[in-house]
Backbone as CSV, one residue per row, in Angstrom:
resi,resn,N_x,N_y,N_z,CA_x,CA_y,CA_z,C_x,C_y,C_z
1,UNK,47.031,-10.908,-20.631,45.249,-11.538,-21.181,44.703,-10.154,-21.104
2,UNK,44.246,-10.181,-22.515,43.712,-9.100,-23.128,42.250,-9.283,-22.563
3,UNK,41.253,-8.462,-22.422,40.280,-8.677,-21.837,39.242,-7.000,-22.357
4,UNK,38.334,-7.611,-23.550,37.448,-6.426,-24.301,36.031,-5.628,-23.281
5,UNK,35.739,-5.144,-23.751,34.371,-4.097,-22.824,33.812,-5.503,-22.207
6,UNK,33.362,-6.352,-23.616,31.806,-6.794,-23.455,32.517,-7.928,-22.442
7,UNK,33.377,-8.528,-22.505,33.781,-9.917,-21.549,33.567,-9.114,-19.948
8,UNK,34.513,-8.081,-20.032,34.653,-7.145,-18.657,33.132,-7.242,-17.823
9,UNK,32.406,-6.640,-19.206,31.079,-6.430,-18.226,30.380,-7.958,-18.174
10,UNK,30.192,-8.967,-18.562,29.675,-10.065,-18.634,30.421,-10.705,-17.266
11,UNK,31.532,-10.373,-16.876,32.068,-11.008,-15.804,31.793,-10.514,-14.645
12,UNK,31.721,-8.899,-14.452,31.140,-8.244,-13.348,29.847,-8.283,-12.928
13,UNK,29.348,-8.648,-13.912,27.624,-9.235,-14.238,27.619,-10.604,-13.121
14,UNK,28.073,-11.349,-13.307,28.113,-12.492,-13.098,28.699,-12.570,-11.532
15,UNK,29.693,-11.953,-11.470,30.620,-12.031,-10.087,29.302,-11.212,-9.083
16,UNK,28.832,-9.987,-9.718,27.544,-9.502,-8.899,26.573,-10.421,-8.670
17,UNK,26.217,-11.112,-9.693,24.939,-11.981,-9.112,25.772,-12.815,-7.884
18,UNK,26.382,-13.535,-8.377,27.088,-14.754,-7.312,27.008,-14.137,-5.990
19,UNK,27.730,-12.659,-5.656,27.835,-12.206,-4.437,26.467,-12.071,-3.895
20,UNK,25.462,-11.468,-4.790,24.213,-11.247,-4.272,23.201,-12.478,-3.584
21,UNK,23.628,-13.647,-4.170,23.294,-14.939,-3.677,24.035,-15.227,-2.765
22,UNK,25.258,-14.748,-2.552,25.655,-15.878,-1.554,25.589,-14.729,-0.141
23,UNK,25.236,-13.517,-0.037,24.802,-12.765,0.623,23.178,-13.148,1.267
24,UNK,22.795,-13.522,0.521,21.160,-14.130,0.875,20.447,-13.247,0.061
25,UNK,20.578,-12.593,-1.156,19.501,-12.270,-1.731,18.871,-12.574,-2.343
26,UNK,19.485,-14.128,-2.947,18.815,-15.150,-3.989,17.244,-15.200,-3.969
27,UNK,16.741,-15.545,-2.755,15.136,-15.163,-3.156,14.605,-14.161,-3.666
28,UNK,14.905,-12.656,-3.128,14.506,-11.764,-3.848,14.718,-11.533,-5.080
29,UNK,15.953,-11.979,-5.757,16.300,-11.794,-7.204,15.368,-12.325,-7.773
30,UNK,15.285,-13.961,-7.162,14.409,-14.557,-8.224,13.041,-14.275,-8.449
31,UNK,12.248,-13.715,-7.158,11.244,-13.185,-6.882,10.743,-11.950,-8.149
32,UNK,12.081,-11.167,-7.672,11.681,-10.099,-9.001,11.857,-10.679,-10.744
33,UNK,12.686,-11.788,-10.826,12.976,-12.010,-12.040,11.808,-12.639,-12.458
34,UNK,10.984,-13.414,-11.468,9.669,-14.060,-11.701,8.140,-13.428,-11.550
35,UNK,8.487,-12.260,-11.874,7.121,-11.268,-11.480,6.780,-10.714,-10.157
36,UNK,5.763,-9.873,-10.404,5.463,-9.253,-9.155,3.798,-10.079,-8.509
37,UNK,3.432,-10.673,-9.155,2.472,-11.295,-8.798,2.359,-11.948,-7.085
38,UNK,3.183,-12.593,-6.807,2.914,-12.856,-5.067,1.779,-13.402,-5.062
39,UNK,1.990,-14.358,-3.544,1.342,-15.412,-3.223,0.696,-14.607,-1.685
40,UNK,-0.708,-15.425,-1.701,-1.084,-14.900,-0.417,-0.585,-15.449,1.103
41,UNK,-0.542,-14.440,1.740,0.249,-14.712,3.122,-1.039,-15.619,4.153
42,UNK,-0.330,-16.288,5.019,-1.114,-16.942,6.125,-1.978,-16.099,6.660
43,UNK,-3.337,-16.426,6.919,-4.262,-15.867,7.818,-4.086,-14.845,8.921
44,UNK,-4.582,-13.534,8.867,-3.753,-12.513,9.950,-4.622,-13.086,11.205
45,UNK,-3.900,-13.625,12.314,-4.399,-13.512,13.443,-5.038,-12.390,14.792
46,UNK,-4.711,-11.070,14.347,-4.741,-9.933,14.629,-6.171,-9.283,14.202
47,UNK,-6.302,-9.027,12.527,-7.193,-8.406,12.309,-7.806,-9.395,11.133
48,UNK,-9.268,-9.181,10.767,-9.581,-9.479,9.699,-9.666,-8.569,8.678
49,UNK,-10.584,-8.613,7.606,-10.866,-7.860,6.369,-11.174,-6.361,7.163
50,UNK,-12.022,-6.069,7.883,-12.351,-4.582,8.622,-11.372,-4.379,9.065
51,UNK,-10.225,-4.664,9.485,-8.926,-4.174,9.787,-7.740,-3.612,8.790
52,UNK,-8.422,-3.326,7.376,-7.598,-2.978,6.701,-8.102,-1.603,5.961
53,UNK,-7.340,-0.760,5.660,-7.801,0.538,5.056,-6.738,0.738,3.677
54,UNK,-7.824,0.660,2.504,-7.375,0.957,1.327,-6.946,2.473,0.763
55,UNK,-6.059,3.008,0.666,-5.835,4.256,0.168,-4.816,4.746,-0.604
56,UNK,-4.054,5.612,-0.635,-2.897,5.977,-1.627,-2.132,6.613,-0.629
57,UNK,-0.638,6.434,-1.089,0.568,6.717,-0.521,1.004,8.426,-1.255
58,UNK,1.331,8.947,0.052,1.588,10.641,-0.578,3.168,10.900,-0.156
59,UNK,3.794,9.754,0.268,5.577,9.943,0.150,6.301,10.376,-0.692
60,UNK,5.645,10.293,-1.900,6.197,10.931,-3.267,5.300,11.042,-4.344
61,UNK,5.459,11.437,-5.305,4.388,11.981,-6.500,3.995,10.761,-7.336
62,UNK,4.386,9.737,-6.917,3.558,8.460,-7.666,2.413,8.215,-6.782
63,UNK,2.056,8.076,-6.207,0.462,7.658,-5.469,0.399,6.387,-5.523
64,UNK,1.186,5.565,-5.605,0.926,3.933,-5.141,-0.262,4.140,-3.969
65,UNK,-1.235,2.624,-4.769,-2.123,2.144,-4.070,-1.465,1.620,-2.836
66,UNK,-2.028,1.406,-1.348,-1.475,1.032,-0.100,-2.675,0.280,0.640
67,UNK,-2.392,-0.344,1.394,-3.032,-1.363,2.158,-2.774,-1.264,3.554
68,UNK,-3.355,-0.499,4.602,-3.104,-0.133,5.974,-3.775,-1.074,6.972
69,UNK,-2.715,-1.692,7.776,-3.652,-2.317,8.854,-3.654,-1.634,10.030
70,UNK,-4.778,-1.969,10.936,-5.606,-0.976,11.533,-5.510,-1.281,12.708
71,UNK,-4.955,-1.439,14.005,-5.104,-2.468,15.130,-5.650,-1.080,16.463
72,UNK,-6.578,-1.250,16.939,-7.319,-0.438,18.110,-7.060,1.306,17.631
73,UNK,-7.538,1.643,16.212,-7.468,2.721,15.859,-6.435,3.358,15.429
74,UNK,-5.362,2.270,15.348,-3.989,3.186,15.020,-3.500,2.401,13.789
75,UNK,-2.757,3.006,12.810,-2.195,2.393,11.584,-0.967,1.583,12.216
76,UNK,-0.559,0.363,12.150,0.675,-0.196,12.523,1.359,-0.774,11.514
77,UNK,1.240,-1.176,10.171,1.749,-1.369,9.106,0.912,-1.181,7.715
78,UNK,2.039,-0.848,6.846,1.208,-0.217,5.339,2.118,-1.043,4.172
79,UNK,1.292,-1.510,3.488,1.620,-2.939,2.497,1.221,-2.038,1.176
80,UNK,1.486,-2.671,0.128,1.034,-2.568,-0.829,-0.038,-3.121,-1.295
81,UNK,-1.146,-2.001,-2.292,-2.632,-2.610,-2.736,-2.463,-3.624,-3.635
82,UNK,-2.669,-4.769,-3.270,-2.934,-5.844,-4.533,-3.745,-5.767,-5.428
83,UNK,-4.698,-4.558,-5.319,-5.820,-4.726,-6.552,-5.096,-3.732,-7.501
84,UNK,-3.647,-2.733,-7.399,-3.242,-1.768,-8.263,-2.059,-2.420,-8.927
85,UNK,-1.752,-2.209,-10.447,-0.761,-2.798,-10.751,0.628,-2.240,-10.440
86,UNK,0.727,-0.634,-10.235,1.697,-0.240,-9.337,2.389,-0.910,-8.599
87,UNK,1.642,-1.800,-7.496,2.184,-2.527,-6.458,2.270,-4.075,-6.873
88,UNK,1.562,-4.465,-7.974,1.436,-5.924,-8.066,0.743,-6.124,-9.426
89,UNK,1.699,-6.996,-9.997,1.071,-7.468,-11.774,1.171,-8.828,-11.860
90,UNK,0.363,-9.367,-12.365,-0.848,-8.660,-12.226,-1.646,-8.553,-11.137
91,UNK,-2.347,-7.514,-11.023,-3.407,-6.842,-9.907,-4.392,-8.140,-9.533
92,UNK,-4.909,-8.077,-8.421,-6.231,-8.472,-8.289,-7.216,-8.125,-9.024
93,UNK,-7.887,-9.342,-9.323,-9.503,-8.784,-10.437,-10.355,-7.748,-9.553
94,UNK,-10.586,-6.802,-9.578,-11.590,-5.435,-9.096,-12.531,-6.253,-8.271
95,UNK,-13.129,-7.641,-9.149,-14.315,-8.213,-8.123,-13.935,-8.208,-7.009
96,UNK,-12.761,-8.731,-6.597,-11.905,-9.425,-5.674,-12.791,-8.998,-4.382
97,UNK,-13.454,-9.750,-3.436,-14.235,-8.546,-2.285,-12.947,-8.626,-1.475
98,UNK,-12.720,-7.594,-0.423,-11.709,-7.272,0.536,-11.855,-8.734,1.410
99,UNK,-12.932,-9.249,1.784,-12.672,-10.031,2.359,-11.852,-11.498,1.636
100,UNK,-12.256,-11.355,0.624,-11.163,-12.502,-0.246,-9.882,-11.939,-0.299
101,UNK,-9.389,-10.865,-0.560,-8.187,-10.355,-0.274,-7.765,-9.490,0.896
102,UNK,-8.313,-9.775,1.907,-7.699,-9.915,3.363,-5.996,-10.271,3.391
103,UNK,-5.763,-11.217,2.857,-4.086,-12.136,2.894,-3.610,-11.469,1.718
104,UNK,-3.964,-10.547,1.098,-3.174,-10.490,-0.606,-2.273,-9.310,-0.274
105,UNK,-1.423,-9.157,-0.699,-0.653,-7.938,-0.647,0.325,-7.542,-1.777
106,UNK,0.557,-6.474,-1.914,1.307,-5.856,-3.201,2.636,-5.412,-2.855
107,UNK,3.527,-5.024,-3.265,4.955,-4.685,-2.392,4.810,-3.445,-2.682
108,UNK,5.853,-2.672,-1.580,5.534,-1.285,-1.351,7.112,-0.727,-1.097
109,UNK,7.644,0.263,-1.460,8.851,1.065,-1.307,9.307,1.149,0.396
110,UNK,10.317,1.091,0.775,10.802,1.965,2.175,10.035,3.057,2.107
111,UNK,10.525,3.952,1.276,9.809,4.977,1.406,7.857,5.020,1.824
112,UNK,7.442,4.080,1.122,5.853,4.329,1.358,5.615,3.555,2.592
113,UNK,6.342,2.479,2.995,6.089,1.921,4.234,6.743,2.499,5.603
114,UNK,7.676,3.871,5.326,7.695,4.698,6.221,6.393,5.973,6.516
115,UNK,5.524,5.847,5.742,4.198,6.620,5.974,3.921,6.699,7.275
116,UNK,4.039,5.565,7.824,3.516,5.538,9.671,4.464,6.392,10.368
117,UNK,5.729,6.659,9.969,6.633,7.731,10.618,5.896,9.431,10.424
118,UNK,5.446,9.525,9.024,5.437,10.848,8.648,3.659,10.852,9.339
119,UNK,2.959,10.217,9.609,1.370,10.104,10.344,2.053,10.137,11.777
120,UNK,2.646,9.925,12.660,2.700,9.934,13.915,3.976,10.084,14.497
121,UNK,4.986,10.638,13.569,5.892,11.524,14.552,5.758,12.905,14.819
122,UNK,5.974,12.824,16.257,5.690,13.871,17.426,6.333,15.037,16.787
123,UNK,7.125,15.348,15.890,7.657,16.800,15.384,7.011,17.061,14.086
124,UNK,5.778,16.031,13.569,5.203,16.521,12.526,4.313,17.825,12.493
125,UNK,3.925,18.563,11.615,3.146,20.199,11.689,1.833,19.700,12.045
126,UNK,1.194,19.985,12.890,0.148,19.780,13.154,-0.564,21.170,13.514
127,UNK,-0.114,22.176,12.980,-1.194,23.551,13.182,-0.535,24.260,11.951
128,UNK,-1.131,24.967,11.450,-0.918,25.927,10.184,-0.006,27.222,10.253
129,UNK,0.694,27.311,9.624,1.846,28.264,9.560,1.736,29.351,8.609
130,UNK,1.551,30.457,9.236,1.071,31.911,8.246,2.476,32.488,8.898
131,UNK,2.886,33.346,7.050,4.381,33.744,7.097,4.094,35.243,8.028
132,UNK,5.007,35.424,8.988,4.633,36.804,9.600,5.668,37.761,9.533
133,UNK,6.723,37.756,8.387,7.458,38.650,8.132,7.894,38.342,6.443
134,UNK,9.016,39.250,5.799,9.109,39.270,4.313,9.427,37.509,4.171
135,UNK,9.098,37.295,2.642,9.446,36.191,2.284,11.145,35.930,2.304
136,UNK,11.550,34.564,2.953,12.440,34.499,3.045,13.323,34.446,4.834
137,UNK,12.112,35.210,5.181,12.990,35.693,6.581,12.889,34.499,7.812
138,UNK,11.984,33.504,7.477,11.710,32.542,8.376,10.575,32.765,9.136
139,UNK,10.119,34.104,9.710,9.255,34.378,10.486,7.809,33.709,10.470
140,UNK,7.024,33.105,11.415,6.097,32.351,11.280,5.132,32.470,12.396
141,UNK,3.767,32.649,12.249,3.146,32.247,13.499,1.701,31.301,13.205
142,UNK,1.028,30.859,14.528,0.514,29.683,14.006,-1.040,30.315,14.116
143,UNK,-1.788,29.474,13.270,-3.442,30.283,12.974,-4.200,28.782,12.932
144,UNK,-5.587,28.911,13.348,-6.570,27.804,13.391,-6.751,27.355,12.008
145,UNK,-6.849,26.100,11.744,-7.641,25.722,10.606,-8.417,26.884,10.349
146,UNK,-9.876,26.854,11.228,-10.825,27.616,10.351,-10.376,29.072,9.806
147,UNK,-9.406,29.707,10.570,-8.916,30.934,9.977,-8.246,31.007,8.583
148,UNK,-7.601,29.881,8.880,-6.932,29.507,7.744,-7.517,29.226,6.132
149,UNK,-8.676,28.556,6.278,-9.574,28.274,5.250,-9.900,29.587,4.848
150,UNK,-10.516,30.716,6.079,-11.137,31.727,5.782,-10.437,32.559,4.714
151,UNK,-8.950,32.764,5.080,-8.114,33.372,4.800,-7.901,33.181,3.352
152,UNK,-7.951,31.757,3.128,-7.644,31.284,1.769,-8.566,31.843,0.860
153,UNK,-9.806,31.109,1.012,-11.200,31.485,0.551,-11.463,32.926,0.068
154,UNK,-11.539,34.097,1.158,-12.198,34.759,1.088,-10.626,36.040,0.327
155,UNK,-9.545,35.693,0.902,-8.452,36.795,0.391,-8.377,37.672,1.010
156,UNK,-7.716,39.183,0.655,-7.774,40.038,1.350,-6.692,40.592,1.577
157,UNK,-6.456,41.704,2.786,-5.449,42.163,3.340,-5.020,41.239,4.569
158,UNK,-4.097,40.368,3.964,-3.863,39.161,4.634,-2.633,39.094,5.716
159,UNK,-1.667,40.025,4.724,-0.253,40.343,5.608,-0.407,41.776,5.839
160,UNK,-0.873,42.680,6.248,-1.166,43.781,6.889,0.034,43.865,7.701
161,UNK,0.467,43.040,8.368,1.349,43.308,9.518,2.610,42.928,9.443
162,UNK,2.976,42.702,8.054,4.396,42.613,7.703,4.702,43.657,6.719
163,UNK,5.779,44.468,6.950,6.151,45.585,6.626,6.262,45.217,5.067
164,UNK,6.025,46.576,4.457,5.955,46.571,2.972,4.641,45.763,2.235
165,UNK,3.656,45.270,3.217,2.804,44.286,2.150,1.510,44.796,2.911
166,UNK,1.451,45.761,3.704,0.318,46.465,4.552,-1.237,46.607,3.693
167,UNK,-0.639,46.869,2.162,-1.812,47.503,1.657,-1.722,46.378,0.304
168,UNK,-1.219,45.048,0.339,-1.062,44.203,-0.762,-2.385,43.115,-0.155
169,UNK,-3.355,43.577,-1.540,-4.732,42.567,-1.869,-4.158,41.378,-2.259
170,UNK,-4.356,40.009,-1.206,-4.064,38.566,-1.997,-5.440,38.372,-2.075
171,UNK,-5.734,37.974,-3.424,-6.501,37.170,-4.108,-7.338,36.038,-3.289
172,UNK,-8.447,35.486,-3.339,-8.741,34.348,-2.733,-9.577,33.332,-3.525
173,UNK,-9.440,32.127,-3.318,-9.905,31.100,-4.295,-11.396,31.545,-4.290
174,UNK,-12.156,32.293,-3.823,-13.650,32.497,-3.983,-13.609,33.428,-5.247
175,UNK,-12.245,34.376,-5.905,-12.931,34.638,-6.750,-12.270,33.596,-8.265
176,UNK,-11.583,32.873,-8.097,-11.757,31.585,-9.159,-12.904,31.278,-9.430
177,UNK,-13.380,31.297,-8.460,-15.089,30.453,-8.834,-16.196,31.482,-8.989
178,UNK,-15.892,31.991,-10.590,-16.846,33.077,-11.226,-17.987,32.852,-11.296
179,UNK,-17.883,31.662,-12.275,-18.905,31.101,-12.687,-19.896,30.366,-11.801
180,UNK,-20.884,30.735,-11.392,-21.745,29.464,-10.620,-23.357,29.570,-11.301
181,UNK,-23.505,29.799,-12.406,-24.822,29.789,-12.992,-24.969,28.368,-13.807
182,UNK,-25.771,27.722,-13.261,-25.781,26.746,-14.001,-26.218,26.328,-15.519
183,UNK,-26.865,27.262,-15.874,-27.448,27.660,-17.372,-26.256,27.877,-18.087
184,UNK,-25.405,28.982,-17.410,-23.987,29.563,-18.403,-23.317,28.272,-18.717
185,UNK,-23.343,27.397,-17.566,-22.307,26.253,-17.924,-22.727,25.379,-18.808
186,UNK,-24.056,25.152,-18.892,-24.529,24.292,-20.185,-24.538,24.931,-21.362
187,UNK,-24.675,26.190,-21.355,-24.092,26.805,-22.634,-23.191,26.841,-23.368
188,UNK,-22.164,27.200,-22.206,-20.533,27.152,-22.579,-20.275,25.733,-23.062
189,UNK,-20.670,24.956,-22.367,-20.739,23.213,-22.933,-21.017,22.985,-24.323
190,UNK,-22.290,23.536,-24.311,-22.887,23.458,-25.979,-22.345,24.180,-27.318
191,UNK,-21.286,25.547,-26.502,-20.562,26.169,-27.594,-19.593,25.548,-27.770
192,UNK,-18.942,24.939,-26.641,-17.841,24.157,-27.053,-17.410,23.116,-28.023
193,UNK,-18.620,22.354,-27.708,-19.059,21.339,-28.612,-19.083,21.743,-29.974
194,UNK,-19.600,22.968,-30.196,-19.739,23.518,-31.504,-18.087,24.119,-32.483
195,UNK,-17.676,24.688,-31.566,-16.024,24.817,-31.501,-15.102,23.389,-31.837
196,UNK,-15.285,22.484,-31.157,-14.867,21.220,-31.386,-15.141,20.564,-32.910
197,UNK,-16.452,20.987,-33.358,-17.063,20.378,-34.638,-16.548,21.226,-35.518
198,UNK,-16.282,22.656,-35.475,-15.389,23.898,-36.434,-16.715,24.195,-36.780
199,UNK,-18.003,24.350,-36.515,-19.307,24.850,-36.738,-19.332,26.304,-35.957
200,UNK,-18.251,26.688,-35.135,-18.147,27.714,-34.195,-16.995,28.526,-34.348
201,UNK,-16.631,29.785,-34.434,-15.033,30.065,-34.351,-14.901,30.432,-32.823
202,UNK,-13.551,30.381,-32.462,-13.144,30.620,-31.042,-13.622,32.147,-30.746
203,UNK,-13.794,33.217,-31.851,-13.912,34.450,-31.187,-15.454,34.518,-31.183
204,UNK,-16.329,33.651,-31.696,-17.834,33.851,-31.489,-17.803,32.899,-30.145
205,UNK,-17.558,31.882,-29.853,-17.272,31.359,-28.510,-17.443,32.257,-27.378
206,UNK,-16.312,32.797,-27.522,-15.483,33.976,-26.555,-17.224,35.224,-26.364
207,UNK,-17.413,35.799,-27.317,-18.223,36.495,-27.386,-19.915,36.278,-26.880
208,UNK,-20.235,34.791,-27.003,-21.176,34.461,-26.336,-21.111,34.396,-24.960
209,UNK,-19.836,33.956,-24.882,-19.403,34.051,-22.940,-19.073,35.003,-22.299
210,UNK,-18.744,35.751,-23.110,-18.881,37.704,-22.491,-19.949,37.956,-22.379
211,UNK,-21.144,37.771,-23.196,-22.475,38.389,-22.946,-22.921,37.885,-22.056
212,UNK,-22.999,36.180,-21.749,-23.680,35.495,-20.586,-22.594,36.048,-19.302
213,UNK,-21.569,36.411,-19.021,-21.071,36.511,-17.939,-21.288,37.762,-17.346
214,UNK,-21.029,38.848,-18.016,-21.081,40.144,-18.218,-22.639,40.488,-17.821
215,UNK,-23.781,40.028,-18.618,-24.871,39.964,-18.613,-25.302,39.525,-16.903
216,UNK,-24.914,39.128,-16.466,-25.163,38.767,-15.153,-24.552,39.259,-13.764
217,UNK,-23.819,40.008,-14.322,-22.700,40.813,-13.386,-21.960,40.220,-12.816
218,UNK,-21.013,39.148,-13.782,-19.707,38.511,-12.779,-18.690,39.141,-13.558
219,UNK,-17.655,38.430,-13.686,-16.155,39.130,-14.211,-16.251,38.508,-15.541
220,UNK,-15.249,39.426,-16.179,-15.159,39.434,-17.157,-14.585,38.359,-17.953
221,UNK,-14.361,38.536,-19.522,-13.879,36.984,-19.688,-12.639,37.298,-20.601
222,UNK,-11.687,36.876,-20.151,-10.064,37.071,-20.864,-10.093,37.120,-22.255
223,UNK,-9.326,37.665,-23.145,-9.292,37.594,-24.926,-8.841,35.896,-25.002
224,UNK,-8.334,35.851,-26.252,-8.158,34.556,-26.476,-6.774,34.295,-26.415
225,UNK,-6.052,35.204,-25.920,-4.476,34.836,-25.893,-4.617,34.701,-24.335
């Protein structure tokens, strides 16, 4: 018997669906095909609306909304946030109060639910690690959070104990915040609107900016490139 590719795909798909239903996945498949709106669960006998925190999942770069159940100050369950279409479509109306949404949930992948492990894993990093040797050497030291914040903000000779980097000046975030004058910011915003309208050239814009910034003793202004 000859079987073309189309018939083969149809047969394979049907066989897979039957196998899935036979293994007990039927309700899950039916729910998926029917949408992800979901229905309210029975009332929680442990916590009320005050026992849930709404946040964002950081287990991957998607950043889904999450609804975290808190018991005695500890997170014990992570569910999908019913207010966001990432986890539930259509999502709950934003006007729905937390008291009304206490038993409403959205979907969430296993990685998102595993956020509990990231939060409470005994082997998680709890201190700031600073490189103590050349890059790639795998040498680290722990430093207090206050010291890390100061070094990141201020910059300076942060790796003076590392061979070859004794004199390397590390720029701090403080250098990026060069324009702190509120009036300059207003002037720049006004000039930017003129550039957008086409009534001011980019060169003129940079000239105004350079005069304002250097006139107040701040950093120089880069060229248009």
